[in-house]
Biopython code that builds the backbone (N, CA, C, O; Angstrom):
import numpy as np
from Bio.PDB.StructureBuilder import StructureBuilder

atoms = [
    (1, "MET", "N", (-8.417, 19.619, 1.886)),
    (1, "MET", "CA", (-8.080, 18.746, 2.986)),
    (1, "MET", "C", (-7.127, 19.509, 3.908)),
    (1, "MET", "O", (-6.130, 20.067, 3.451)),
    (2, "THR", "N", (-7.434, 19.529, 5.188)),
    (2, "THR", "CA", (-6.586, 20.243, 6.142)),
    (2, "THR", "C", (-5.392, 19.375, 6.545)),
    (2, "THR", "O", (-5.362, 18.169, 6.297)),
    (3, "GLU", "N", (-4.422, 20.018, 7.166)),
    (3, "GLU", "CA", (-3.245, 19.278, 7.625)),
    (3, "GLU", "C", (-3.645, 18.202, 8.634)),
    (3, "GLU", "O", (-3.065, 17.116, 8.652)),
    (4, "LYS", "N", (-4.626, 18.504, 9.464)),
    (4, "LYS", "CA", (-5.100, 17.516, 10.439)),
    (4, "LYS", "C", (-5.659, 16.279, 9.725)),
    (4, "LYS", "O", (-5.395, 15.151, 10.142)),
    (5, "HIS", "N", (-6.434, 16.490, 8.645)),
    (5, "HIS", "CA", (-6.973, 15.367, 7.871)),
    (5, "HIS", "C", (-5.855, 14.549, 7.223)),
    (5, "HIS", "O", (-5.917, 13.321, 7.169)),
    (6, "VAL", "N", (-4.844, 15.247, 6.740)),
    (6, "VAL", "CA", (-3.709, 14.563, 6.107)),
    (6, "VAL", "C", (-2.981, 13.709, 7.137)),
    (6, "VAL", "O", (-2.567, 12.588, 6.842)),
    (7, "ARG", "N", (-2.829, 14.238, 8.334)),
    (7, "ARG", "CA", (-2.194, 13.452, 9.414)),
    (7, "ARG", "C", (-2.970, 12.153, 9.656)),
    (7, "ARG", "O", (-2.390, 11.069, 9.716)),
    (8, "TRP", "N", (-4.283, 12.286, 9.793)),
    (8, "TRP", "CA", (-5.130, 11.111, 10.021)),
    (8, "TRP", "C", (-5.069, 10.138, 8.851)),
    (8, "TRP", "O", (-5.023, 8.924, 9.050)),
    (9, "LEU", "N", (-5.067, 10.665, 7.640)),
    (9, "LEU", "CA", (-5.032, 9.824, 6.440)),
    (9, "LEU", "C", (-3.770, 8.965, 6.420)),
    (9, "LEU", "O", (-3.853, 7.748, 6.259)),
    (10, "PHE", "N", (-2.612, 9.585, 6.582)),
    (10, "PHE", "CA", (-1.361, 8.834, 6.486)),
    (10, "PHE", "C", (-1.141, 7.920, 7.687)),
    (10, "PHE", "O", (-0.650, 6.802, 7.534)),
    (11, "ARG", "N", (-1.497, 8.384, 8.865)),
    (11, "ARG", "CA", (-1.351, 7.508, 10.031)),
    (11, "ARG", "C", (-2.330, 6.325, 9.950)),
    (11, "ARG", "O", (-1.980, 5.197, 10.298)),
    (12, "GLY", "N", (-3.548, 6.596, 9.491)),
    (12, "GLY", "CA", (-4.521, 5.521, 9.312)),
    (12, "GLY", "C", (-4.079, 4.529, 8.250)),
    (12, "GLY", "O", (-4.258, 3.322, 8.410)),
    (13, "ALA", "N", (-3.502, 5.035, 7.166)),
    (13, "ALA", "CA", (-3.003, 4.159, 6.101)),
    (13, "ALA", "C", (-1.880, 3.272, 6.629)),
    (13, "ALA", "O", (-1.790, 2.102, 6.258)),
    (14, "ALA", "N", (-1.028, 3.814, 7.489)),
    (14, "ALA", "CA", (0.066, 3.034, 8.063)),
    (14, "ALA", "C", (-0.462, 1.893, 8.926)),
    (14, "ALA", "O", (0.018, 0.763, 8.835)),
    (15, "ILE", "N", (-1.439, 2.190, 9.753)),
    (15, "ILE", "CA", (-2.020, 1.158, 10.622)),
    (15, "ILE", "C", (-2.745, 0.109, 9.788)),
    (15, "ILE", "O", (-2.567, -1.089, 10.005)),
    (16, "TYR", "N", (-3.562, 0.554, 8.835)),
    (16, "TYR", "CA", (-4.301, -0.343, 7.945)),
    (16, "TYR", "C", (-3.332, -1.271, 7.204)),
    (16, "TYR", "O", (-3.551, -2.481, 7.142)),
    (17, "GLY", "N", (-2.269, -0.702, 6.646)),
    (17, "GLY", "CA", (-1.303, -1.503, 5.895)),
    (17, "GLY", "C", (-0.598, -2.525, 6.768)),
    (17, "GLY", "O", (-0.413, -3.670, 6.358)),
    (18, "ALA", "N", (-0.204, -2.121, 7.965)),
    (18, "ALA", "CA", (0.475, -3.049, 8.875)),
    (18, "ALA", "C", (-0.454, -4.196, 9.276)),
    (18, "ALA", "O", (-0.030, -5.348, 9.359)),
    (19, "ILE", "N", (-1.716, -3.872, 9.522)),
    (19, "ILE", "CA", (-2.691, -4.914, 9.888)),
    (19, "ILE", "C", (-2.866, -5.918, 8.749)),
    (19, "ILE", "O", (-3.002, -7.117, 8.992)),
    (20, "LEU", "N", (-2.863, -5.434, 7.519)),
    (20, "LEU", "CA", (-3.017, -6.340, 6.380)),
    (20, "LEU", "C", (-1.747, -7.132, 6.087)),
    (20, "LEU", "O", (-1.823, -8.303, 5.716)),
    (21, "LEU", "N", (-0.598, -6.518, 6.246)),
    (21, "LEU", "CA", (0.652, -7.146, 5.818)),
    (21, "LEU", "C", (1.277, -8.095, 6.837)),
    (21, "LEU", "O", (1.791, -9.147, 6.456)),
    (22, "LEU", "N", (1.246, -7.754, 8.108)),
    (22, "LEU", "CA", (1.922, -8.585, 9.104)),
    (22, "LEU", "C", (1.476, -10.052, 9.088)),
    (22, "LEU", "O", (2.331, -10.935, 9.160)),
    (23, "PRO", "N", (0.182, -10.345, 8.997)),
    (23, "PRO", "CA", (-0.218, -11.760, 8.973)),
    (23, "PRO", "C", (0.299, -12.530, 7.762)),
    (23, "PRO", "O", (0.424, -13.753, 7.821)),
    (24, "ILE", "N", (0.597, -11.844, 6.677)),
    (24, "ILE", "CA", (1.060, -12.532, 5.466)),
    (24, "ILE", "C", (2.397, -13.230, 5.706)),
    (24, "ILE", "O", (2.696, -14.223, 5.043)),
    (25, "TYR", "N", (3.200, -12.733, 6.635)),
    (25, "TYR", "CA", (4.455, -13.408, 6.989)),
    (25, "TYR", "C", (4.220, -14.872, 7.366)),
    (25, "TYR", "O", (5.091, -15.716, 7.159)),
    (26, "PHE", "N", (3.056, -15.166, 7.912)),
    (26, "PHE", "CA", (2.764, -16.511, 8.406)),
    (26, "PHE", "C", (1.855, -17.297, 7.469)),
    (26, "PHE", "O", (1.390, -18.378, 7.831)),
    (27, "LEU", "N", (1.595, -16.782, 6.286)),
    (27, "LEU", "CA", (0.653, -17.411, 5.366)),
    (27, "LEU", "C", (1.292, -17.828, 4.046)),
    (27, "LEU", "O", (0.606, -17.899, 3.027)),
    (28, "GLU", "N", (2.581, -18.101, 4.049)),
    (28, "GLU", "CA", (3.257, -18.462, 2.805)),
    (28, "GLU", "C", (2.574, -19.617, 2.095)),
    (28, "GLU", "O", (2.378, -19.565, 0.881)),
    (29, "SER", "N", (2.209, -20.658, 2.831)),
    (29, "SER", "CA", (1.607, -21.828, 2.188)),
    (29, "SER", "C", (0.254, -21.510, 1.555)),
    (29, "SER", "O", (-0.091, -22.083, 0.521)),
    (30, "ARG", "N", (-0.511, -20.610, 2.155)),
    (30, "ARG", "CA", (-1.817, -20.235, 1.581)),
    (30, "ARG", "C", (-1.661, -19.271, 0.417)),
    (30, "ARG", "O", (-2.349, -19.393, -0.596)),
    (31, "VAL", "N", (-0.753, -18.314, 0.565)),
    (31, "VAL", "CA", (-0.553, -17.323, -0.488)),
    (31, "VAL", "C", (0.130, -17.961, -1.695)),
    (31, "VAL", "O", (-0.158, -17.598, -2.835)),
    (32, "ALA", "N", (1.025, -18.901, -1.452)),
    (32, "ALA", "CA", (1.765, -19.544, -2.533)),
    (32, "ALA", "C", (0.953, -20.619, -3.240)),
    (32, "ALA", "O", (1.378, -21.104, -4.289)),
    (33, "ALA", "N", (-0.197, -21.008, -2.704)),
    (33, "ALA", "CA", (-1.014, -22.055, -3.324)),
    (33, "ALA", "C", (-1.355, -21.640, -4.749)),
    (33, "ALA", "O", (-1.590, -20.454, -4.980)),
    (34, "PRO", "N", (-1.393, -22.535, -5.699)),
    (34, "PRO", "CA", (-1.374, -23.981, -5.568)),
    (34, "PRO", "C", (0.015, -24.607, -5.470)),
    (34, "PRO", "O", (0.115, -25.824, -5.313)),
    (35, "ALA", "N", (1.081, -23.830, -5.556)),
    (35, "ALA", "CA", (2.421, -24.389, -5.411)),
    (35, "ALA", "C", (2.606, -24.856, -3.970)),
    (35, "ALA", "O", (2.138, -24.206, -3.035)),
    (36, "THR", "N", (3.282, -25.972, -3.797)),
    (36, "THR", "CA", (3.519, -26.460, -2.437)),
    (36, "THR", "C", (4.601, -25.640, -1.753)),
    (36, "THR", "O", (4.558, -25.433, -0.540)),
    (37, "LYS", "N", (5.571, -25.175, -2.531)),
    (37, "LYS", "CA", (6.631, -24.323, -2.001)),
    (37, "LYS", "C", (6.966, -23.277, -3.049)),
    (37, "LYS", "O", (6.935, -23.549, -4.249)),
    (38, "LEU", "N", (7.282, -22.101, -2.591)),
    (38, "LEU", "CA", (7.706, -21.055, -3.516)),
    (38, "LEU", "C", (9.106, -21.381, -4.025)),
    (38, "LEU", "O", (9.966, -21.826, -3.264)),
    (39, "ALA", "N", (9.324, -21.157, -5.305)),
    (39, "ALA", "CA", (10.643, -21.397, -5.882)),
    (39, "ALA", "C", (11.669, -20.399, -5.340)),
    (39, "ALA", "O", (12.841, -20.737, -5.173)),
    (40, "ALA", "N", (11.229, -19.184, -5.070)),
    (40, "ALA", "CA", (12.129, -18.143, -4.560)),
    (40, "ALA", "C", (11.438, -17.411, -3.405)),
    (40, "ALA", "O", (10.921, -16.311, -3.599)),
    (41, "PRO", "N", (11.422, -18.009, -2.202)),
    (41, "PRO", "CA", (10.700, -17.413, -1.081)),
    (41, "PRO", "C", (11.244, -16.043, -0.668)),
    (41, "PRO", "O", (10.544, -15.266, -0.018)),
    (42, "GLU", "N", (12.494, -15.747, -1.046)),
    (42, "GLU", "CA", (13.049, -14.438, -0.673)),
    (42, "GLU", "C", (12.276, -13.295, -1.322)),
    (42, "GLU", "O", (12.218, -12.198, -0.766)),
    (43, "TYR", "N", (11.679, -13.536, -2.493)),
    (43, "TYR", "CA", (10.867, -12.498, -3.134)),
    (43, "TYR", "C", (9.577, -12.273, -2.345)),
    (43, "TYR", "O", (9.138, -11.137, -2.168)),
    (44, "PHE", "N", (8.986, -13.347, -1.883)),
    (44, "PHE", "CA", (7.767, -13.265, -1.082)),
    (44, "PHE", "C", (8.017, -12.454, 0.182)),
    (44, "PHE", "O", (7.315, -11.482, 0.459)),
    (45, "TYR", "N", (9.040, -12.871, 0.957)),
    (45, "TYR", "CA", (9.320, -12.191, 2.225)),
    (45, "TYR", "C", (9.919, -10.806, 1.995)),
    (45, "TYR", "O", (9.692, -9.894, 2.790)),
    (46, "GLY", "N", (10.670, -10.645, 0.931)),
    (46, "GLY", "CA", (11.216, -9.328, 0.588)),
    (46, "GLY", "C", (10.117, -8.337, 0.245)),
    (46, "GLY", "O", (10.182, -7.173, 0.638)),
    (47, "PHE", "N", (9.102, -8.796, -0.492)),
    (47, "PHE", "CA", (7.977, -7.926, -0.831)),
    (47, "PHE", "C", (7.265, -7.464, 0.432)),
    (47, "PHE", "O", (6.954, -6.282, 0.580)),
    (48, "ILE", "N", (7.008, -8.392, 1.337)),
    (48, "ILE", "CA", (6.304, -8.025, 2.568)),
    (48, "ILE", "C", (7.140, -7.024, 3.373)),
    (48, "ILE", "O", (6.606, -6.044, 3.892)),
    (49, "GLY", "N", (8.439, -7.269, 3.474)),
    (49, "GLY", "CA", (9.311, -6.349, 4.203)),
    (49, "GLY", "C", (9.339, -4.960, 3.580)),
    (49, "GLY", "O", (9.292, -3.954, 4.288)),
    (50, "ALA", "N", (9.415, -4.910, 2.253)),
    (50, "ALA", "CA", (9.424, -3.610, 1.563)),
    (50, "ALA", "C", (8.092, -2.894, 1.771)),
    (50, "ALA", "O", (8.058, -1.689, 2.019)),
    (51, "ALA", "N", (7.007, -3.639, 1.669)),
    (51, "ALA", "CA", (5.686, -3.031, 1.869)),
    (51, "ALA", "C", (5.526, -2.538, 3.301)),
    (51, "ALA", "O", (4.961, -1.468, 3.526)),
    (52, "LEU", "N", (6.013, -3.298, 4.266)),
    (52, "LEU", "CA", (5.936, -2.855, 5.664)),
    (52, "LEU", "C", (6.788, -1.609, 5.906)),
    (52, "LEU", "O", (6.420, -0.750, 6.707)),
    (53, "SER", "N", (7.921, -1.511, 5.217)),
    (53, "SER", "CA", (8.754, -0.316, 5.397)),
    (53, "SER", "C", (8.011, 0.929, 4.922)),
    (53, "SER", "O", (8.220, 2.014, 5.463)),
    (54, "PHE", "N", (7.154, 0.787, 3.926)),
    (54, "PHE", "CA", (6.366, 1.926, 3.482)),
    (54, "PHE", "C", (5.315, 2.318, 4.519)),
    (54, "PHE", "O", (4.917, 3.482, 4.575)),
    (55, "GLN", "N", (4.861, 1.378, 5.335)),
    (55, "GLN", "CA", (3.909, 1.732, 6.383)),
    (55, "GLN", "C", (4.590, 2.648, 7.395)),
    (55, "GLN", "O", (3.966, 3.553, 7.949)),
    (56, "ILE", "N", (5.874, 2.401, 7.628)),
    (56, "ILE", "CA", (6.644, 3.280, 8.514)),
    (56, "ILE", "C", (6.767, 4.666, 7.875)),
    (56, "ILE", "O", (6.640, 5.683, 8.557)),
    (57, "LEU", "N", (7.013, 4.698, 6.567)),
    (57, "LEU", "CA", (7.085, 5.979, 5.861)),
    (57, "LEU", "C", (5.771, 6.739, 5.969)),
    (57, "LEU", "O", (5.779, 7.947, 6.204)),
    (58, "TYR", "N", (4.635, 6.052, 5.803)),
    (58, "TYR", "CA", (3.337, 6.722, 5.929)),
    (58, "TYR", "C", (3.153, 7.276, 7.335)),
    (58, "TYR", "O", (2.612, 8.368, 7.505)),
    (59, "TRP", "N", (3.597, 6.533, 8.340)),
    (59, "TRP", "CA", (3.493, 6.994, 9.723)),
    (59, "TRP", "C", (4.317, 8.272, 9.920)),
    (59, "TRP", "O", (3.870, 9.218, 10.569)),
    (60, "ILE", "N", (5.517, 8.284, 9.356)),
    (60, "ILE", "CA", (6.390, 9.467, 9.477)),
    (60, "ILE", "C", (5.766, 10.666, 8.764)),
    (60, "ILE", "O", (5.757, 11.772, 9.305)),
    (61, "ILE", "N", (5.252, 10.456, 7.568)),
    (61, "ILE", "CA", (4.587, 11.546, 6.833)),
    (61, "ILE", "C", (3.422, 12.084, 7.659)),
    (61, "ILE", "O", (3.229, 13.296, 7.751)),
    (62, "GLY", "N", (2.651, 11.186, 8.254)),
    (62, "GLY", "CA", (1.516, 11.601, 9.071)),
    (62, "GLY", "C", (1.916, 12.444, 10.270)),
    (62, "GLY", "O", (1.116, 13.230, 10.777)),
    (63, "GLY", "N", (3.146, 12.283, 10.724)),
    (63, "GLY", "CA", (3.619, 13.068, 11.860)),
    (63, "GLY", "C", (3.955, 14.510, 11.506)),
    (63, "GLY", "O", (3.852, 15.398, 12.353)),
    (64, "ALA", "N", (4.355, 14.748, 10.263)),
    (64, "ALA", "CA", (4.737, 16.107, 9.835)),
    (64, "ALA", "C", (4.463, 16.255, 8.341)),
    (64, "ALA", "O", (5.401, 16.309, 7.546)),
    (65, "PRO", "N", (3.187, 16.321, 7.948)),
    (65, "PRO", "CA", (2.848, 16.329, 6.520)),
    (65, "PRO", "C", (3.472, 17.471, 5.720)),
    (65, "PRO", "O", (3.865, 17.271, 4.571)),
    (66, "ARG", "N", (3.568, 18.634, 6.295)),
    (66, "ARG", "CA", (4.170, 19.754, 5.543)),
    (66, "ARG", "C", (5.664, 19.517, 5.319)),
    (66, "ARG", "O", (6.191, 19.808, 4.245)),
    (67, "HIS", "N", (6.321, 19.001, 6.312)),
    (67, "HIS", "CA", (7.756, 18.746, 6.207)),
    (67, "HIS", "C", (8.054, 17.649, 5.181)),
    (67, "HIS", "O", (9.021, 17.749, 4.426)),
    (68, "TYR", "N", (7.232, 16.613, 5.156)),
    (68, "TYR", "CA", (7.455, 15.472, 4.257)),
    (68, "TYR", "C", (6.553, 15.522, 3.020)),
    (68, "TYR", "O", (6.303, 14.496, 2.387)),
    (69, "HIS", "N", (6.078, 16.691, 2.690)),
    (69, "HIS", "CA", (5.158, 16.876, 1.564)),
    (69, "HIS", "C", (5.622, 16.187, 0.276)),
    (69, "HIS", "O", (4.807, 15.507, -0.348)),
    (70, "PRO", "N", (6.880, 16.321, -0.158)),
    (70, "PRO", "CA", (7.294, 15.672, -1.413)),
    (70, "PRO", "C", (7.185, 14.148, -1.382)),
    (70, "PRO", "O", (6.988, 13.518, -2.421)),
    (71, "LEU", "N", (7.312, 13.559, -0.200)),
    (71, "LEU", "CA", (7.233, 12.097, -0.096)),
    (71, "LEU", "C", (5.822, 11.560, -0.296)),
    (71, "LEU", "O", (5.643, 10.361, -0.513)),
    (72, "MET", "N", (4.830, 12.422, -0.227)),
    (72, "MET", "CA", (3.455, 11.984, -0.440)),
    (72, "MET", "C", (3.274, 11.393, -1.841)),
    (72, "MET", "O", (2.519, 10.438, -2.025)),
    (73, "LEU", "N", (3.967, 11.962, -2.819)),
    (73, "LEU", "CA", (3.870, 11.428, -4.186)),
    (73, "LEU", "C", (4.480, 10.030, -4.276)),
    (73, "LEU", "O", (4.033, 9.210, -5.079)),
    (74, "LEU", "N", (5.483, 9.755, -3.469)),
    (74, "LEU", "CA", (6.044, 8.416, -3.411)),
    (74, "LEU", "C", (4.999, 7.425, -2.883)),
    (74, "LEU", "O", (4.949, 6.272, -3.309)),
    (75, "GLY", "N", (4.184, 7.889, -1.967)),
    (75, "GLY", "CA", (3.086, 7.057, -1.468)),
    (75, "GLY", "C", (2.092, 6.730, -2.563)),
    (75, "GLY", "O", (1.591, 5.608, -2.634)),
    (76, "VAL", "N", (1.799, 7.707, -3.424)),
    (76, "VAL", "CA", (0.896, 7.467, -4.559)),
    (76, "VAL", "C", (1.483, 6.393, -5.466)),
    (76, "VAL", "O", (0.791, 5.454, -5.861)),
    (77, "VAL", "N", (2.763, 6.537, -5.792)),
    (77, "VAL", "CA", (3.430, 5.563, -6.665)),
    (77, "VAL", "C", (3.428, 4.175, -6.030)),
    (77, "VAL", "O", (3.176, 3.180, -6.710)),
    (78, "ALA", "N", (3.708, 4.106, -4.733)),
    (78, "ALA", "CA", (3.736, 2.817, -4.042)),
    (78, "ALA", "C", (2.375, 2.131, -4.098)),
    (78, "ALA", "O", (2.297, 0.928, -4.351)),
    (79, "LYS", "N", (1.313, 2.877, -3.867)),
    (79, "LYS", "CA", (-0.024, 2.279, -3.895)),
    (79, "LYS", "C", (-0.396, 1.829, -5.306)),
    (79, "LYS", "O", (-0.975, 0.758, -5.486)),
    (80, "LEU", "N", (-0.068, 2.637, -6.295)),
    (80, "LEU", "CA", (-0.400, 2.267, -7.675)),
    (80, "LEU", "C", (0.477, 1.129, -8.199)),
    (80, "LEU", "O", (0.062, 0.385, -9.088)),
    (81, "SER", "N", (1.684, 0.990, -7.654)),
    (81, "SER", "CA", (2.581, -0.064, -8.131)),
    (81, "SER", "C", (2.073, -1.460, -7.778)),
    (81, "SER", "O", (2.518, -2.445, -8.366)),
    (82, "PHE", "N", (1.161, -1.551, -6.840)),
    (82, "PHE", "CA", (0.534, -2.840, -6.548)),
    (82, "PHE", "C", (-0.835, -2.945, -7.219)),
    (82, "PHE", "O", (-1.218, -4.012, -7.698)),
    (83, "TRP", "N", (-1.561, -1.841, -7.248)),
    (83, "TRP", "CA", (-2.909, -1.878, -7.822)),
    (83, "TRP", "C", (-2.876, -2.115, -9.329)),
    (83, "TRP", "O", (-3.630, -2.951, -9.827)),
    (84, "VAL", "N", (-2.029, -1.408, -10.065)),
    (84, "VAL", "CA", (-2.012, -1.521, -11.531)),
    (84, "VAL", "C", (-1.723, -2.953, -11.992)),
    (84, "VAL", "O", (-2.494, -3.485, -12.790)),
    (85, "PRO", "N", (-0.644, -3.602, -11.526)),
    (85, "PRO", "CA", (-0.419, -4.970, -11.990)),
    (85, "PRO", "C", (-1.525, -5.939, -11.574)),
    (85, "PRO", "O", (-1.870, -6.857, -12.319)),
    (86, "THR", "N", (-2.075, -5.728, -10.384)),
    (86, "THR", "CA", (-3.160, -6.599, -9.939)),
    (86, "THR", "C", (-4.394, -6.406, -10.809)),
    (86, "THR", "O", (-5.073, -7.376, -11.142)),
    (87, "ALA", "N", (-4.689, -5.165, -11.180)),
    (87, "ALA", "CA", (-5.831, -4.900, -12.066)),
    (87, "ALA", "C", (-5.621, -5.556, -13.430)),
    (87, "ALA", "O", (-6.555, -6.117, -14.004)),
    (88, "ILE", "N", (-4.409, -5.486, -13.941)),
    (88, "ILE", "CA", (-4.109, -6.119, -15.232)),
    (88, "ILE", "C", (-4.251, -7.634, -15.123)),
    (88, "ILE", "O", (-4.868, -8.267, -15.979)),
    (89, "LEU", "N", (-3.680, -8.211, -14.073)),
    (89, "LEU", "CA", (-3.789, -9.666, -13.877)),
    (89, "LEU", "C", (-5.235, -10.092, -13.706)),
    (89, "LEU", "O", (-5.641, -11.131, -14.228)),
    (90, "TRP", "N", (-6.019, -9.303, -12.981)),
    (90, "TRP", "CA", (-7.438, -9.625, -12.802)),
    (90, "TRP", "C", (-8.176, -9.569, -14.137)),
    (90, "TRP", "O", (-9.007, -10.431, -14.420)),
    (91, "SER", "N", (-7.881, -8.565, -14.955)),
    (91, "SER", "CA", (-8.549, -8.452, -16.262)),
    (91, "SER", "C", (-8.178, -9.613, -17.181)),
    (91, "SER", "O", (-8.927, -9.941, -18.101)),
    (92, "MET", "N", (-7.029, -10.234, -16.938)),
    (92, "MET", "CA", (-6.594, -11.388, -17.721)),
    (92, "MET", "C", (-7.061, -12.708, -17.115)),
    (92, "MET", "O", (-6.788, -13.778, -17.659)),
    (93, "GLY", "N", (-7.765, -12.628, -15.989)),
    (93, "GLY", "CA", (-8.232, -13.837, -15.319)),
    (93, "GLY", "C", (-7.145, -14.565, -14.551)),
    (93, "GLY", "O", (-7.281, -15.758, -14.278)),
    (94, "ARG", "N", (-6.074, -13.881, -14.198)),
    (94, "ARG", "CA", (-4.944, -14.528, -13.534)),
    (94, "ARG", "C", (-4.890, -14.288, -12.033)),
    (94, "ARG", "O", (-3.987, -14.787, -11.360)),
    (95, "THR", "N", (-5.844, -13.531, -11.499)),
    (95, "THR", "CA", (-5.932, -13.351, -10.048)),
    (95, "THR", "C", (-7.414, -13.310, -9.666)),
    (95, "THR", "O", (-8.274, -12.964, -10.476)),
    (96, "ALA", "N", (-7.678, -13.662, -8.446)),
    (96, "ALA", "CA", (-9.061, -13.771, -7.980)),
    (96, "ALA", "C", (-9.721, -12.401, -7.845)),
    (96, "ALA", "O", (-9.062, -11.397, -7.578)),
    (97, "THR", "N", (-11.018, -12.390, -8.034)),
    (97, "THR", "CA", (-11.793, -11.162, -7.863)),
    (97, "THR", "C", (-11.680, -10.658, -6.433)),
    (97, "THR", "O", (-11.638, -9.449, -6.207)),
    (98, "SER", "N", (-11.631, -11.560, -5.471)),
    (98, "SER", "CA", (-11.495, -11.146, -4.068)),
    (98, "SER", "C", (-10.170, -10.423, -3.839)),
    (98, "SER", "O", (-10.112, -9.462, -3.072)),
    (99, "THR", "N", (-9.118, -10.875, -4.495)),
    (99, "THR", "CA", (-7.818, -10.204, -4.388)),
    (99, "THR", "C", (-7.900, -8.813, -4.999)),
    (99, "THR", "O", (-7.435, -7.838, -4.409)),
    (100, "PHE", "N", (-8.495, -8.731, -6.183)),
    (100, "PHE", "CA", (-8.632, -7.434, -6.845)),
    (100, "PHE", "C", (-9.466, -6.481, -5.992)),
    (100, "PHE", "O", (-9.128, -5.303, -5.866)),
    (101, "ALA", "N", (-10.547, -6.981, -5.408)),
    (101, "ALA", "CA", (-11.405, -6.132, -4.576)),
    (101, "ALA", "C", (-10.632, -5.591, -3.369)),
    (101, "ALA", "O", (-10.772, -4.420, -3.017)),
    (102, "LEU", "N", (-9.826, -6.433, -2.744)),
    (102, "LEU", "CA", (-9.034, -5.999, -1.592)),
    (102, "LEU", "C", (-8.016, -4.934, -1.997)),
    (102, "LEU", "O", (-7.797, -3.963, -1.272)),
    (103, "VAL", "N", (-7.403, -5.126, -3.152)),
    (103, "VAL", "CA", (-6.369, -4.204, -3.620)),
    (103, "VAL", "C", (-6.958, -2.864, -4.066)),
    (103, "VAL", "O", (-6.221, -1.887, -4.202)),
    (104, "CYS", "N", (-8.252, -2.802, -4.293)),
    (104, "CYS", "CA", (-8.878, -1.524, -4.652)),
    (104, "CYS", "C", (-8.756, -0.511, -3.509)),
    (104, "CYS", "O", (-8.884, 0.693, -3.731)),
    (105, "GLY", "N", (-8.513, -0.989, -2.302)),
    (105, "GLY", "CA", (-8.207, -0.089, -1.193)),
    (105, "GLY", "C", (-6.932, 0.702, -1.472)),
    (105, "GLY", "O", (-6.817, 1.861, -1.072)),
    (106, "ASP", "N", (-5.974, 0.076, -2.158)),
    (106, "ASP", "CA", (-4.752, 0.783, -2.538)),
    (106, "ASP", "C", (-5.039, 1.893, -3.541)),
    (106, "ASP", "O", (-4.433, 2.963, -3.481)),
    (107, "LEU", "N", (-5.955, 1.638, -4.456)),
    (107, "LEU", "CA", (-6.334, 2.685, -5.415)),
    (107, "LEU", "C", (-6.974, 3.865, -4.682)),
    (107, "LEU", "O", (-6.667, 5.022, -4.969)),
    (108, "ALA", "N", (-7.853, 3.568, -3.750)),
    (108, "ALA", "CA", (-8.506, 4.631, -2.979)),
    (108, "ALA", "C", (-7.470, 5.439, -2.194)),
    (108, "ALA", "O", (-7.553, 6.665, -2.127)),
    (109, "LEU", "N", (-6.500, 4.751, -1.604)),
    (109, "LEU", "CA", (-5.455, 5.457, -0.866)),
    (109, "LEU", "C", (-4.558, 6.264, -1.803)),
    (109, "LEU", "O", (-4.136, 7.364, -1.445)),
    (110, "ALA", "N", (-4.262, 5.746, -2.984)),
    (110, "ALA", "CA", (-3.452, 6.503, -3.952)),
    (110, "ALA", "C", (-4.141, 7.812, -4.308)),
    (110, "ALA", "O", (-3.504, 8.864, -4.354)),
    (111, "VAL", "N", (-5.434, 7.743, -4.558)),
    (111, "VAL", "CA", (-6.194, 8.953, -4.891)),
    (111, "VAL", "C", (-6.208, 9.907, -3.689)),
    (111, "VAL", "O", (-6.012, 11.112, -3.847)),
    (112, "ALA", "N", (-6.440, 9.366, -2.497)),
    (112, "ALA", "CA", (-6.472, 10.212, -1.296)),
    (112, "ALA", "C", (-5.109, 10.846, -1.034)),
    (112, "ALA", "O", (-5.038, 12.015, -0.653)),
    (113, "PHE", "N", (-4.024, 10.092, -1.232)),
    (113, "PHE", "CA", (-2.682, 10.638, -1.049)),
    (113, "PHE", "C", (-2.437, 11.776, -2.039)),
    (113, "PHE", "O", (-1.839, 12.792, -1.683)),
    (114, "PHE", "N", (-2.894, 11.607, -3.272)),
    (114, "PHE", "CA", (-2.706, 12.648, -4.280)),
    (114, "PHE", "C", (-3.504, 13.906, -3.920)),
    (114, "PHE", "O", (-3.008, 15.026, -4.042)),
    (115, "VAL", "N", (-4.735, 13.702, -3.479)),
    (115, "VAL", "CA", (-5.568, 14.834, -3.060)),
    (115, "VAL", "C", (-4.916, 15.549, -1.873)),
    (115, "VAL", "O", (-4.910, 16.779, -1.816)),
    (116, "ALA", "N", (-4.373, 14.789, -0.938)),
    (116, "ALA", "CA", (-3.696, 15.376, 0.219)),
    (116, "ALA", "C", (-2.480, 16.182, -0.233)),
    (116, "ALA", "O", (-2.252, 17.293, 0.244)),
    (117, "TRP", "N", (-1.704, 15.617, -1.153)),
    (117, "TRP", "CA", (-0.534, 16.318, -1.664)),
    (117, "TRP", "C", (-0.919, 17.632, -2.319)),
    (117, "TRP", "O", (-0.300, 18.668, -2.073)),
    (118, "ARG", "N", (-1.956, 17.579, -3.162)),
    (118, "ARG", "CA", (-2.419, 18.796, -3.854)),
    (118, "ARG", "C", (-2.950, 19.844, -2.867)),
    (118, "ARG", "O", (-2.681, 21.036, -3.008)),
    (119, "SER", "N", (-3.697, 19.384, -1.883)),
    (119, "SER", "CA", (-4.310, 20.348, -0.956)),
    (119, "SER", "C", (-3.247, 21.039, -0.099)),
    (119, "SER", "O", (-3.373, 22.230, 0.184)),
    (120, "LEU", "N", (-2.204, 20.317, 0.318)),
    (120, "LEU", "CA", (-1.161, 20.961, 1.108)),
    (120, "LEU", "C", (-0.247, 21.832, 0.245)),
    (120, "LEU", "O", (0.350, 22.791, 0.734)),
    (121, "ARG", "N", (-0.144, 21.491, -1.035)),
    (121, "ARG", "CA", (0.666, 22.291, -1.944)),
    (121, "ARG", "C", (0.054, 23.672, -2.139)),
    (121, "ARG", "O", (0.768, 24.669, -2.249)),
    (122, "ARG", "N", (-1.267, 23.721, -2.180)),
    (122, "ARG", "CA", (-1.974, 24.994, -2.379)),
    (122, "ARG", "C", (-1.977, 25.860, -1.131)),
    (122, "ARG", "O", (-1.994, 27.088, -1.214)),
    (123, "ALA", "N", (-1.960, 25.207, 0.029)),
    (123, "ALA", "CA", (-2.087, 25.955, 1.293)),
    (123, "ALA", "C", (-0.842, 26.767, 1.601)),
    (123, "ALA", "O", (-0.788, 27.450, 2.624)),
]
sb = StructureBuilder()
sb.init_structure("model")
sb.init_model(0)
sb.init_chain("A")
sb.init_seg("    ")
for serial, (resi, resn, name, xyz) in enumerate(atoms, 1):
    if name == "N":
        sb.init_residue(resn, " ", resi, " ")
    sb.init_atom(name, np.array(xyz, "f"), 0.0, 1.0, " ", f" {name:<3s}", serial, name[0])
structure = sb.get_structure()
């Protein structure tokens, strides 16, 4: 993978993530269903804020992949930290198949981030 591809990968991941995450700020009642209200809404909004901050990190990495090369592994961890628990919950029947299918995009990005990290490390 060339540096140009890595730039596109991380910048694209940042845009994709922001598009998916921003609307969730306004969907508490749908995401929290079947509960009428979340017992601790700060965790809900805190998660979205933390996830959005990583989109900024991906954008920064995309701007200078060689300079921020070590942070690429943090991107892998971030993507897997959502995919792994969701996969476990799905295997236990505790989350919807549609949710698991959507989160598989995170697995694909984790693999792509790792490949990008390895390819720039060799170059």
